[in-house]
C-alpha angles and dihedrals in degrees: 000000000000129000096272094051092045088050090052094055088053095046091052093051095035104029096182093067088073090081094067135067115231136178100186132053132180126166121188129190104219122236121205090264090058091057134079095222120144116246096041117150092222132067090213111126102174129084110244114226114190142168123015090346090073088075090069092078133051121243138169121242121223116197091204086061110031105026102058139061115296096245090050096052120122102238091196092065091062091081100020084114123023115192112217112202123201114236133181118228117188131221095224090055092046092051089047091052099039123095110254089351091286110155129168095178116109118224134189126252091276091057095249137106133198113226130173124233125188125243121201125170111219135194119222125199109253092351137086123272122266141198115239107213117197128019104203094206094059105023122102101273089228086065090049088051090052093051088053090063089060123085143182111305093016116122128241113211120193121181120188115219114241117274088345135102089234128110140200111216125194140165127220123195117235096246091055096047095106137048117183106304094351113098122179086200089068088067097046117133091355129117121217121189143166122228093253130130125241114205110191115212102201093200092057091044092054089052091061095091131195119251123239119287105244101179119067104158124086136183120241088257094052091049091049088053092049092048090047091054093048093046095046095047096043119119120259111295090004100097096100089049088051088059092051091048090050092050092053096042093051100028096112093056092044096048094039091052090043092233119173121238091226094053094053092044086054091048087054093053093235131137111286092233087072086074088084089055094050093046090054088055093053090049089055092049089056090053093049095051091050090047090228097162102029094271121108142174128210117273098258099042097246122123112256093229088056088051095048093049096045117111133000107297117239112239140198103063117153148186104258123184113195111199135175142113121317111282093015087128105261094148092041090055089055090052098047102031103036121015140334100173107103088206090076100035138076116192128197136170119219118220135165093273096047112117142193088255092057092049105041102018144268142219110262132176118257131185113227139168119259127211092279092052093255125138112256128183114235130176110221133172112259110201121228127216095279092052092043092054092040089057095046093049091047095051097043106051096168095068136054120241131205131209105194120200112190118199094011096181095049087081133049090266097183091051093045091051094047112164087352082079086080092060094060090082102095127194114251133207095252097067108019136052116272092250091062100044109125103023123112114281094211130036130214135206114244111155097196097048094041089055092049095046104032104018085238125096095202093053116118111243119228138158106253120232094251095061123095127196111206121183135178129201142161106240101227108012123155124269097011138131122258118241111224124226096252089056097045094049091065090060129076101230118214125180119217108218120231095228116167092173089067098050124080088203089074087070095061111112118236103244113255094017140078092234127097123220095251095055095043092051095042092057093042089050095050088048092049091056094044098048095039097041094128093048120094094214094050096113092055092058090067124107117254123223093252095033085115120023123212095269089055091059086074119111096249094050108031100076096046091047103038114014092045088055092051089048099045102031124008095043103015087125094051113018094167092066090077110013121062122244095263090070102080094159140020088251090059089047093054096040094046092050095049097048096043110120096194126042104338096207091050088057094057110025126072112266093242093054091045090053093051090056093054092045088050089054091050093050091049093049092049091053090049091053091051092053 
């Protein structure tokens, strides 16, 4: 059987494979030792690939391990280099393999996911060499989860993309391994290839990133297998150290599940005396989580660097400044167009007393216990909302994060941002690769922030490509700081239109009157523009669509919310333009409105203004009828 015939067998049993070009095929029927099933009689966790099928994968030859007598080999060279190959697993295949269609693996919009699996070539005494595919301790856990869905007798199908170091990986249940004349078993333990050339671009290969590890809980049997793998592959005289590392790395899972160290040691097939060493490691883990000695680990036990590099980072985040009149719906725009999940948001309101230290972070005193259990005063960096959001976005590349700044110009924004100002220059698609679009073009040095975000004081601080900064402001509000041109140009300015005709809320009737909110506000806004035409801030005196919500149109709230604003602010220079001559003070306006037995607006507004509002309502109703 040649390559074309072998591929024909694959495509008839797995039709979706026909959409991709391949130049390498291997099919392996799994023995019990190749699976991760519980109750196995072996502690082996890898998939053994032998014979000609080994040629499907790249590996590095070490003379000190291969080109010598078996007893003279340098065992440390076996894993001096571990090749991690990128494989695609597919959602449809995972759903097919999983019990009751339960699946915790995340996939992209195309229903696929790129994972990494380890490749190590191994010598065996008096036997042929083999390739060990998959090391469960270092593989992408999504691939480990995929392997757990395969059982004895099932088939593993691996197809190499044509002229690429990239593979498709699929599992087929034993009962589905044949279709008419097509039998997967006919391809078992064979290697089919085309005479192509695969040129490996290391830079592109590095850019294929792992996805997040979703699963962090393991059974005692699984932990035993992981420990055995770590112990058996440890360097000479480092076996006990591997038990300590295992205990610290998986301490959270072990402690939360209340597993006993002797049970895990037994599951690993190790001498029961090692239970003491594992218990020591768990005690160290407890100290680290409590930061008892000034050393700590991340809450879930994973290295922060692993968290930051996990998954293909989302791109295209921007600095967006939403502006418009008060109540136009700027905050509503953020909620409906960007994000409403507080898990991915950090919200802050600028004001005149708000400072850089509040925004970025500051060193504050904290009382902590010393080794003797005595209280000791320490000075530690306490992150502000910017730094908190930076860390969240950096460590979770698969989601967008949003730092929301309300009332941007009510604080001294350039001073509050400080050197963070430099980070607002974002990379765009015209000058930079797609995977970098949205991150800061320039980095800054900030030791405290770098240590908090990257756990590395020397790391250049940048806003990642998955972190939006959304800000709102009233363009010419009173008693606010001016935003200079250099600051504003680093934002994408988006005006929120004050459109009453787009809001159902505008048709709500003001309680105790014949006028609806839309007609009232539209007439008032036209008067604001006409009367204050010579004032630079006239536009911001207008009423926004959501300046008064439905509950604020009630008799006991409308005068205090809306009429007070007109008296004190919008028409403070010419109150008689709106209010009738009987209203000499704000108190008279409120009292007259609340006590009026007929139309309450007619009791306080000038007749001409009130009639304009009624006329506006009639026009709107006529237009609605025509539609």
